[in-house]
DRENFI-345550 format. One line per 5 residues: number of its first residue (from 1); their letters; for each residue z, x, y of N, C-alpha, C. Coordinates in nm, 2 decimals, decimal comma, padded with zeros to 4 digits. Example, Ala and Ser with C-alpha at 12.3 -4.5 7.8 and 13.67 -1.06 7.14 Angstrom:
2
1 = as = 00,78/01,32/-00,57/00,78/01,23/-00,45/00,78/01,32/-00,33; 00,71/01,28/-00,22/00,71/01,37/-00,11/00,79/01,29/00,00
END
This chain:
151
1 = maasp = -00,48/03,40/-00,65/-00,48/03,33/-00,53/-00,54/03,47/-00,42; -00,62/03,43/-00,35/-00,64/03,51/-00,24/-00,62/03,49/-00,09; -00,56/03,56/-00,02/-00,52/03,53/00,12/-00,58/03,62/00,22; -00,66/03,57/00,31/-00,74/03,66/00,41/-00,72/03,59/00,57; -00,72/03,69/00,64/-00,72/03,63/00,79/-00,85/03,60/00,80
6 = tndag = -00,84/03,48/00,90/-00,97/03,43/00,94/-00,97/03,42/01,11; -01,02/03,32/01,16/-01,03/03,33/01,31/-00,89/03,28/01,36; -00,89/03,23/01,49/-00,78/03,20/01,58/-00,68/03,11/01,49; -00,73/03,04/01,39/-00,62/02,96/01,33/-00,53/03,06/01,25; -00,55/03,15/01,22/-00,46/03,24/01,14/-00,49/03,27/00,99
11 = lrvsl = -00,38/03,25/00,92/-00,40/03,28/00,80/-00,48/03,18/00,70; -00,57/03,21/00,61/-00,64/03,10/00,51/-00,61/03,13/00,40; -00,58/03,05/00,30/-00,56/03,08/00,15/-00,67/02,99/00,07; -00,74/03,07/-00,01/-00,82/03,02/-00,09/-00,78/03,03/-00,27; -00,80/02,94/-00,32/-00,74/02,96/-00,47/-00,84/02,89/-00,56
16 = eveip = -00,86/02,91/-00,67/-00,93/02,87/-00,81/-00,86/02,87/-00,91; -00,83/02,76/-00,98/-00,75/02,73/-01,10/-00,85/02,66/-01,21; -00,85/02,71/-01,33/-00,91/02,63/-01,42/-00,80/02,61/-01,54; -00,81/02,48/-01,56/-00,69/02,43/-01,69/-00,77/02,35/-01,79; -00,70/02,36/-01,90/-00,74/02,25/-02,00/-00,71/02,13/-01,98
21 = sdvay = -00,77/02,02/-02,03/-00,75/01,89/-02,03/-00,62/01,84/-02,08; -00,50/01,88/-02,02/-00,38/01,85/-02,05/-00,28/01,84/-01,91; -00,24/01,71/-01,93/-00,16/01,68/-01,82/-00,03/01,74/-01,79; 00,02/01,83/-01,90/00,15/01,94/-01,85/00,10/02,04/-01,75; -00,03/02,05/-01,72/-00,05/02,17/-01,60/-00,04/02,10/-01,48
26 = iervv = -00,06/01,98/-01,45/-00,07/01,90/-01,33/00,04/01,97/-01,21; 00,16/01,97/-01,28/00,27/02,00/-01,16/00,24/02,14/-01,13; 00,21/02,22/-01,20/00,19/02,37/-01,16/00,09/02,38/-01,06; -00,02/02,32/-01,09/-00,13/02,32/-00,99/-00,09/02,27/-00,85; -00,04/02,15/-00,85/00,00/02,10/-00,73/00,08/02,19/-00,65
31 = elirh = 00,18/02,25/-00,72/00,28/02,34/-00,65/00,20/02,46/-00,60; 00,10/02,52/-00,66/00,03/02,63/-00,62/-00,05/02,60/-00,49; -00,10/02,46/-00,46/-00,15/02,43/-00,36/-00,05/02,38/-00,25; 00,05/02,34/-00,27/00,15/02,29/-00,18/00,21/02,39/-00,12; 00,24/02,50/-00,18/00,30/02,62/-00,12/00,25/02,68/-00,02
36 = pcael = 00,11/02,71/00,00/00,06/02,77/00,11/00,04/02,67/00,23; 00,05/02,54/00,20/00,05/02,41/00,29/00,18/02,45/00,36; 00,28/02,45/00,29/00,42/02,46/00,35/00,44/02,60/00,42; 00,38/02,69/00,38/00,38/02,83/00,47/00,29/02,80/00,60; 00,21/02,71/00,60/00,11/02,71/00,71/00,17/02,58/00,79
41 = aynah = 00,30/02,53/00,76/00,36/02,44/00,85/00,31/02,30/00,82; 00,24/02,24/00,74/00,21/02,13/00,72/00,36/02,04/00,74; 00,34/01,91/00,79/00,44/01,84/00,81/00,53/01,79/00,67; 00,65/01,76/00,69/00,72/01,72/00,57/00,66/01,62/00,49; 00,62/01,50/00,57/00,55/01,38/00,48/00,45/01,43/00,41
46 = qlaln = 00,35/01,52/00,47/00,22/01,58/00,39/00,26/01,66/00,30; 00,36/01,73/00,29/00,42/01,81/00,19/00,47/01,74/00,08; 00,55/01,64/00,09/00,63/01,55/00,02/00,54/01,43/-00,06; 00,47/01,38/00,01/00,36/01,28/-00,04/00,24/01,28/-00,04; 00,17/01,32/00,08/00,01/01,32/00,08/-00,05/01,41/-00,02
51 = vpval = 00,00/01,55/-00,01/-00,06/01,64/-00,11/-00,02/01,63/-00,23; 00,13/01,63/-00,28/00,13/01,62/-00,43/00,07/01,50/-00,51; 00,10/01,37/-00,42/00,05/01,25/-00,48/-00,10/01,25/-00,52; -00,18/01,27/-00,39/-00,31/01,25/-00,40/-00,38/01,37/-00,48; -00,34/01,50/-00,51/-00,37/01,59/-00,59/-00,34/01,56/-00,74
56 = seais = -00,22/01,52/-00,75/-00,18/01,47/-00,88/-00,27/01,36/-00,95; -00,30/01,27/-00,88/-00,38/01,15/-00,90/-00,54/01,21/-00,91; -00,59/01,30/-00,85/-00,73/01,36/-00,87/-00,73/01,44/-01,02; -00,63/01,52/-01,03/-00,64/01,60/-01,14/-00,59/01,51/-01,28; -00,52/01,42/-01,25/-00,48/01,32/-01,38/-00,62/01,26/-01,40
61 = nailr = -00,70/01,21/-01,30/-00,82/01,12/-01,32/-00,92/01,22/-01,40; -00,91/01,35/-01,36/-01,02/01,43/-01,42/-00,98/01,45/-01,56; -00,86/01,47/-01,61/-00,80/01,50/-01,73/-00,80/01,36/-01,81; -00,75/01,26/-01,79/-00,76/01,14/-01,86/-00,88/01,07/-01,86; -00,94/01,03/-01,75/-01,05/00,94/-01,73/-01,17/01,00/-01,76
66 = anned = -01,21/01,11/-01,71/-01,33/01,18/-01,70/-01,35/01,26/-01,84; -01,25/01,34/-01,86/-01,26/01,44/-01,98/-01,19/01,39/-02,11; -01,14/01,25/-02,09/-01,06/01,19/-02,19/-00,97/01,26/-02,30; -00,89/01,34/-02,20/-00,80/01,45/-02,28/-00,87/01,53/-02,40; -00,99/01,55/-02,36/-01,06/01,64/-02,48/-01,02/01,76/-02,45
71 = pgkrv = -00,96/01,84/-02,56/-00,92/01,98/-02,55/-01,02/02,08/-02,53; -01,14/02,04/-02,55/-01,27/02,14/-02,51/-01,31/02,14/-02,39; -01,25/02,03/-02,32/-01,30/02,03/-02,18/-01,21/02,08/-02,07; -01,25/02,12/-01,96/-01,16/02,19/-01,88/-01,17/02,11/-01,72; -01,06/02,16/-01,65/-01,06/02,11/-01,51/-01,08/02,21/-01,41
76 = fvrad = -01,14/02,23/-01,32/-01,15/02,34/-01,24/-01,10/02,28/-01,07; -01,01/02,34/-01,01/-00,94/02,31/-00,89/-00,99/02,43/-00,81; -01,04/02,41/-00,69/-01,07/02,49/-00,60/-00,98/02,43/-00,45; -00,93/02,51/-00,38/-00,87/02,49/-00,25/-00,89/02,58/-00,14; -00,89/02,54/-00,03/-00,89/02,63/00,10/-00,79/02,55/00,20
81 = vdalr = -00,70/02,63/00,22/-00,59/02,58/00,31/-00,59/02,66/00,44; -00,58/02,62/00,53/-00,56/02,69/00,67/-00,48/02,61/00,76; -00,45/02,67/00,89/-00,36/02,60/00,97/-00,42/02,44/01,02; -00,54/02,42/01,01/-00,62/02,31/01,03/-00,61/02,20/00,93; -00,66/02,25/00,83/-00,67/02,15/00,72/-00,66/02,20/00,57
86 = lvvdv = -00,65/02,11/00,47/-00,67/02,14/00,33/-00,78/02,07/00,27; -00,86/02,15/00,22/-00,98/02,10/00,12/-00,98/02,15/-00,01; -00,97/02,02/-00,09/-00,94/02,07/-00,24/-01,06/01,98/-00,32; -01,12/02,07/-00,41/-01,22/02,01/-00,50/-01,17/02,00/-00,66; -01,18/01,90/-00,71/-01,14/01,89/-00,86/-01,26/01,86/-00,94
91 = qdege = -01,29/01,94/-01,02/-01,40/01,90/-01,09/-01,39/01,89/-01,25; -01,42/01,78/-01,31/-01,43/01,76/-01,45/-01,55/01,79/-01,51; -01,54/01,77/-01,63/-01,67/01,78/-01,73/-01,72/01,63/-01,78; -01,69/01,53/-01,72/-01,72/01,40/-01,77/-01,83/01,35/-01,71; -01,86/01,23/-01,75/-01,99/01,14/-01,70/-01,97/01,10/-01,58
96 = pfdid = -02,09/01,12/-01,49/-02,08/01,10/-01,35/-02,03/00,94/-01,33; -01,96/00,92/-01,23/-01,90/00,77/-01,18/-01,93/00,76/-01,03; -01,92/00,62/-01,00/-01,94/00,57/-00,86/-01,80/00,55/-00,81; -01,78/00,63/-00,71/-01,61/00,64/-00,67/-01,59/00,49/-00,60; -01,69/00,44/-00,53/-01,68/00,31/-00,46/-01,65/00,19/-00,57
101 = dnird = -01,72/00,19/-00,68/-01,72/00,10/-00,78/-01,58/00,11/-00,86; -01,50/00,23/-00,82/-01,37/00,25/-00,92/-01,27/00,23/-00,84; -01,27/00,19/-00,72/-01,14/00,18/-00,62/-01,12/00,03/-00,63; -00,98/00,01/-00,67/-00,93/-00,13/-00,64/-00,81/-00,12/-00,55; -00,81/-00,24/-00,46/-00,70/-00,25/-00,38/-00,59/-00,29/-00,46
106 = atdpd = -00,50/-00,19/-00,46/-00,37/-00,22/-00,56/-00,28/-00,29/-00,49; -00,33/-00,33/-00,37/-00,22/-00,45/-00,31/-00,26/-00,58/-00,33; -00,40/-00,60/-00,38/-00,44/-00,74/-00,40/-00,37/-00,81/-00,53; -00,33/-00,94/-00,51/-00,26/-00,98/-00,62/-00,33/-00,99/-00,75; -00,46/-01,00/-00,75/-00,55/-00,98/-00,87/-00,55/-00,85/-00,93
111 = niere = -00,50/-00,76/-00,86/-00,52/-00,61/-00,92/-00,37/-00,56/-00,97; -00,26/-00,65/-00,93/-00,13/-00,59/-00,95/-00,11/-00,54/-01,11; -00,16/-00,61/-01,18/-00,14/-00,59/-01,34/-00,25/-00,48/-01,38; -00,34/-00,45/-01,30/-00,44/-00,36/-01,33/-00,40/-00,22/-01,35; -00,43/-00,14/-01,45/-00,39/00,01/-01,45/-00,50/00,10/-01,41
116 = dgrgl = -00,62/00,08/-01,38/-00,74/00,14/-01,34/-00,76/00,12/-01,18; -00,80/00,24/-01,11/-00,86/00,20/-00,99/-00,75/00,24/-00,89; -00,61/00,26/-00,93/-00,50/00,29/-00,84/-00,51/00,45/-00,79; -00,54/00,54/-00,86/-00,55/00,68/-00,83/-00,64/00,69/-00,72; -00,77/00,63/-00,73/-00,85/00,65/-00,61/-00,81/00,59/-00,48
121 = flmra = -00,75/00,48/-00,50/-00,70/00,39/-00,40/-00,57/00,46/-00,31; -00,48/00,56/-00,41/-00,40/00,62/-00,35/-00,45/00,75/-00,28; -00,55/00,81/-00,34/-00,61/00,92/-00,27/-00,67/00,90/-00,14; -00,75/00,78/-00,14/-00,80/00,73/00,00/-00,69/00,70/00,09; -00,58/00,65/00,05/-00,48/00,61/00,15/-00,41/00,73/00,20
126 = lmdrv = -00,39/00,83/00,13/-00,31/00,95/00,14/-00,39/01,06/00,21; -00,52/01,08/00,19/-00,61/01,18/00,27/-00,69/01,13/00,35; -00,75/01,22/00,44/-00,84/01,17/00,54/-00,97/01,14/00,50; -01,01/01,22/00,40/-01,15/01,19/00,33/-01,14/01,21/00,18; -01,21/01,11/00,10/-01,22/01,15/-00,02/-01,37/01,14/-00,08
131 = erfda = -01,43/01,22/-00,15/-01,60/01,22/-00,17/-01,61/01,26/-00,29; -01,71/01,22/-00,36/-01,75/01,25/-00,50/-01,87/01,28/-00,49; -01,92/01,40/-00,57/-02,06/01,44/-00,60/-02,06/01,52/-00,73; -02,19/01,51/-00,78/-02,20/01,57/-00,90/-02,17/01,72/-00,90; -02,15/01,78/-01,02/-02,09/01,91/-01,03/-02,25/02,00/-01,04
136 = ngapa = -02,22/02,09/-00,94/-02,34/02,18/-00,95/-02,39/02,26/-01,06; -02,49/02,23/-01,13/-02,54/02,32/-01,21/-02,48/02,28/-01,36; -02,40/02,18/-01,38/-02,35/02,13/-01,50/-02,42/02,01/-01,54; -02,42/02,00/-01,67/-02,50/01,87/-01,75/-02,44/01,75/-01,74; -02,30/01,75/-01,72/-02,21/01,65/-01,66/-02,11/01,70/-01,60
141 = gnvvr = -02,04/01,62/-01,54/-01,93/01,65/-01,45/-01,92/01,59/-01,30; -01,82/01,57/-01,24/-01,79/01,52/-01,12/-01,71/01,61/-01,04; -01,74/01,62/-00,91/-01,62/01,69/-00,81/-01,59/01,59/-00,72; -01,43/01,57/-00,73/-01,38/01,49/-00,62/-01,34/01,60/-00,52; -01,35/01,57/-00,40/-01,32/01,65/-00,28/-01,23/01,57/-00,20
146 = liltr = -01,09/01,64/-00,17/-00,99/01,56/-00,09/-00,96/01,66/00,03; -00,98/01,60/00,14/-00,97/01,67/00,28/-00,85/01,60/00,34; -00,77/01,67/00,39/-00,65/01,66/00,46/-00,63/01,73/00,61; -00,62/01,66/00,71/-00,61/01,76/00,83/-00,45/01,76/00,85; -00,40/01,88/00,89/-00,28/01,91/00,91/-00,21/01,83/01,03
151 = a = -00,13/01,76/01,04/-00,05/01,67/01,14/00,03/01,77/01,22
END
């Protein structure tokens, strides 16, 4: 993890983490990213709910859905945190997907029993922006970008 001073906003923290497709790593990665948010005085709600839940869902989707828990595939997480916002990219090695086609309104009675689509729904509810794009230079893979403005 590298920390470097930036403009008037003060401290900026950037980090990159590569993990195997194993859910046991999720909590550690979430804490690595949540910690600088706390140091930069993100509010308690963002620290307790927005950041850990949305990030856990993004990493979990990369491991379970995209990489199918294949031990030969990796998940790459890049985060930039400053006093204004958090930007996290979660990259998998799975097949491309359409983010809008995979989001289900978890509050809709038709979707209450469904197990798919909730993660993306939660990410969109908890973050300011959620985007998906193809992984640059990879034959397969997706990048899900989460953006949260500090409240």
